[in-house]
N, C-alpha and C positions, 0 to 999 in steps of 0.2 A: 180717589184712590185707585176706581174703574179706570180709569183713563191710564195711569200707571202700569195694571193688572193688561191691558189689551198689546199695549208694548213690548211686556217680556214676553205675552203666549205667543206676540209677532216676531218678535227676536230670538226664542225658543223653535222657532217652527221654519227659521231661515235657515239658520245653521245646522240643522238635523241632518244625521247621515241620507234617512229617508226621504229628504226632500230634493238631494242633488242628485236619487235614483244613479243610471249610468255615467255619472260623472264621480260619482266618488273615486279618489282614488285607493287602489290597494295597496299596502303596503310589499316592495318585494320579499319573493321565496327566499332567494341568495342572496349573498353577499360575496364579494371578493377578495379575495384571502391571500391568491398570491399571482406569480408570471410565472410563466415557463419556457422555453425555449431560450434562458438566459446565459446560459453557463457556457465557457467555453468550446464545451463537448456540446451540446446542444444546441448551438445557437445557428443560424439557418443566414449565408451571407445576404440573400432574398426569398425569404419565406414566402410564398405563393399562394398557399391552400394547405389543407391537412384531415384525415378523416381519422374516425375512432374506430379498432380493432373489437374484435368480439373478447378481449381479454382485456380492456378495456383500455390498450395502451394505445397511443396516436402518432400513426405515419405526417410527415413534411415533406413536402417539397424545398426541396431548394434548387431554386434556378439559377443561381450564377455558380454555382460548384455542380450544377445536372447529377445531385443524386434523392433517397428516400432518402429521412434521417426516422427509422424508427423507435421513438423516447418515450419513459415511464412518465405517469404523473406525478411523481414526485424527481422529474425532470433528470435524469438519468438516461444516458447514450444504451439503450440493445439492440440496434444493429444499423450501418449504414450501405445501401446498396446504391449502386453505381448505378446513370441509365449513361445511352448514348446519348440525349437530347438533352432540352431545356427543360425540366416541366414545369406546369404550369395548371393543370389541375390532378388532383387524385379522387380515385373512389378504391370500396373495397367490396370486390362483389361474392358474398358469403356463399351462394354457391358450388363456382368454383375455388373458394378459398385464396384467391388470388388480388394481385392489385390491378384496377383499373389507371394506369397514367396515360397525360395529352401536354401537345406541345405543340404550337406551331411546325403544323406539317406531320406532325409522328402520333401516333397511338401507340401503346401498347401493354401487352400483359404481364406481371410478375406474380411469377411464383416461387415457394422456395428458393425467396432472396435472385432470383433467376431472369432475365427478359425470356422466357418463352416464346412471343412470337410481336414483331414490332412491323406499322404500316405505313406508308405514307397515306395524309387521308388529304384534304382539299382546304382544309383551315388555315391560314397563317399566324390565326388569335383566336384559344380557346381558353371561354369562361368553363367549363365543368365537364365532367365526365364519372361514371358508375357505371355500375352492372346490378343487373335483379334478372333471373329466371334466365332464360336461353339466350338473354340480349346485351349489347353493351352500347349506350347511349352516347354520344360525344355533340357538347351544344362548340359551335363555333361563329364567329363573324363574317354574317351575310350580307357586305353592301358596310355601306360605312355605318349606321347605327342598328342595322337589323345582325337578327340571330336566325338560325336552323339549327337543328335536333335532327343527328342522322341514329340512325338503330345498324348494328353490325350483329353478326350471329356470334355463337361462342367461337367462333376460328376467324374471328375478325374477317370475315369475308361479308358479298352480298350488301353491300350497301344500300338502305334505302333513306333520304331524306322526310321524315314522319311528321315535323313540324313545321313549318318556316313563317317570318317575314313576324318575329318577336323581336320586340323595341323593347333596348334597353339603355341605361344611362350612362354613362363614365365608364362602356366596356362591360357593365355588370348586369350576366345571367344567368342565374343560378338554376340550373337542371337535377333534380336528382331523382335514380328511380327506385321505391321501394316495397314491397309485398304487392307487386302486377300494377303496382300505378307510377306515373311519373308527373312529380311535386316542379312547378315553375311559379317562379319570384316575380311574378309579371309587373316591373318593380315601376315600369312608367304610368302603370292603369291600374296603380296604389289595389292590386289582389293577386292573389293566390289561385293558379290553377292545377286541376288534376285533369291528366288523361290518361289515356289506356296505351299500351304500348306501340298503338299501332295509330297513333298521331290524335283518337280523337277523342274529344272532351268531353269530360266526365263529370265535371263538377268545377265552377266556379267560387273565388270565397272574396265576396266584395268589400271593401271600407265601408260600415256603416257611417251615416251622417252623424258627425258630433263626438263621433270616439277620439281619442288621443291617442292611439297607437298610429306606423306608422306616418308618421308625421313629417315627412323631409317633404324634400322635389319629386322623389322618384323611390315609392317604397312598398313592399319591403324586399330584402337584398338576399339573404339566404333562407334556408329551410332544411332540418332535421328531423325523421320519423324516430320515437321511441322507440325503445324494445317491445313495448306493448305495443307495438301497429296501430295504437291509437291515437296519440300524442304527435302533435305537430308542432316541434318547436320553429319559431322563426323570427328574425332578427329584422333590425332595421340602422341605419347607420347615421344620419342626419341627429337625432337622440339616443342616438347609441344605446337600444334596450334591448330585449329578448321577451318574447311573450310563449306562450303553452295556446296551442288550440285544438277542437276535437276533430280528427283529422276527416270523418264521416259529416260531420254537419257544416264546419270553418266556424263556432263558436266561441270566442273565446273565454280561454281556462282560467288563465295567469301571469300579470307579471312576474317575471322567476328575478331579471335581476335588471340594472342601467348599470354603463361602464362609460364616464363622463370625460376618460381621456381618449377614446375617440369620437372624429366628427368627420363630413365631407359625403359625400358621394364614392363611397370606397366598400371594396366586398369583406363580409363580416362574417366569414365561415364560422359555424355551430355543429357545438357537438355534448352528447351529452353522454354521463353513464349508465350502465344498467337498468341500475335503481333510480338513477336522476338526483344521485344526490350531490353532484358534479356537474357540474357544465361547464362549457371553453368557449371560447370567441377569439376569431383571427385579430390582431391586429400588425395589419400592413404596417404601416407609415413605422412600426417600432421592432418587426423582426422577431414579432415573439404573439406566445395567448394567453388573454388572462382566465385565470381557473376562480370559478364564481361557485361556491358551498353553499347547503341549505343552510338555511341562519335553525341554532336550537331553540 
């Protein structure tokens, strides 16, 4: 009987959640409930990117039709804004209440459904564009696999290359400006980086040994700072997962959702509603957006 008792205790210890420590899998907080940008009105011929607006509506870039489509979370078209070039990236500039839109050799500010200024830029491929404070930041290809970030003032003048030598896999290099910081998803280095508007490194969040996130060939791919300015949503595409991190320390907080329909080395733009109950992830291969809602 003593031998049996020892075996039982040993097995109980082996399967105890505490024995696994950081390898314990936590259930995702959200589940996929629907897809949007799928109706005849809202779908895009080629959906390249999107951003979320202060009213929780979404702005989509339709590269093929040279337009921005603003749609509601319940998949209704609210407006369509025609452009003079094919957009590849879009961001919302809160201080100017304007869209920052970029495409091959083009950068524009769009306010009140009109292009208020458009300029030529040196990048023939753009991976991200955003505005924060008094600046606009555009990320473009600089070399075969390299990327650089150029900063413009609020009049789209005085360009200055502030970050260079970024290495991105499969044309993916997401750079987003929020609340005085620039977040870079350094996918070939398996880390998130935080820069100042002048291009100085403020913080590097590296992938710890043994963790199961950022588990593809080159991760993470995209990020989004929540409305609380403290929670950073980060996505990876290989196992198509979304997590939250503490934006100050880089500590992983929660697994948000997994979307097995997406896979490969692709852009997976992410956004979250102000209350965090709804999150969105881009699916470029199907030209749609997956919607996940907090579990009850």
